[in-house]
C-alpha angles and dihedrals in degrees: 000000000000101000133088106248092198091054092046090049092053091050092048089054088058091048091050093046092050091051089047091053090053091049092049092050092049092048090064092066101027119133130193090241088071093066122113127190127230089176138355093284099012111104130195134170141188086264092064091047098046093044090052092050090050091050094047092049092051095045092050088062091055098051110007094187095054125112128219141230105191133172095228096041097243092145138007141219125232106184098297119162090235119050128176117213110203137185105177094192118015106187099037092162090055089048093050092047094046095248105146100226113098134116151195113240123195127170134173124213124197114195091341094310123113109239106161130031131178129176117182114195102207102200096052095033089232118155114199113192141173140167130196111286090352103097131240128281143191113209088336098311119113116253135196136192118256123276097217112133101178111081091207088065094048130101112215134196134205142164131231122235116244102185112013108063098161092110098034096116093050090044092054091048091053090045089055090052093051092048090055095045106041142054088259146302126251131197110192101165106244119086091195090057091044090056092045089052090052088051092055096040100251088117122031095207143359133197136177141153134217093041127150128225093257090056095059113018101090095035093050092057090047091056094046094048089047090058099265134122130242125193141153118256090274092055092254133119100258095102096116100059101008094081097233128088139177121182127179147139109284095248097068098031098100097047094046094043092049092053091043089055093046090056104030106015 
């Protein structure tokens, strides 16, 4: 690898912030008639598409030879060493409804390994960033996962499925268990933000199924570089393309993962 990951990460923060500023401006005049549907509960808008095109155009200037995996299909990847993974607007339903929790998520892979991750939370103007072996940051200040080791003192986060309901009964059963055995469970509607909040210790753990690579790539690196752990539901490493993810501080990982497997394994 012949690029400076720290320099690339700083430039990606600027790309994400510029896209976030566009999203914030468009939110002010957004109307429900502008919504399109990719699936029965899967929303998209011109804002998602235009933000993605802006991001792709800017990222192409950073690493011209890189490929792309993008939510809205603006660009593709054909086996390149460098691949960007982009969600231009994670939390589209929140955006459409006027709920101020949505984000821009950008990650870079090098030879199938995550090496840069940026999540920009638009409403709070918070830029979470990380690069491989460089630590994790919030608006330039170093962040770490929490050090709570008692699950009853932990605040957890999850997401609800909107299309794949095959595991819904098991999911609800596990949710009941977490509600009884933690400080509480939150569902804020952006997996990228959930993971960023684990990275900075606001949440102690997060889990969800039926996720796509662009939902988790940047946030997963944030958690890892902040001292946390990220696995699939089996405790393995297939969280990027395997559609399940659990992220936590290392102290509660085993207990939470065991229960997750008991209910949803």
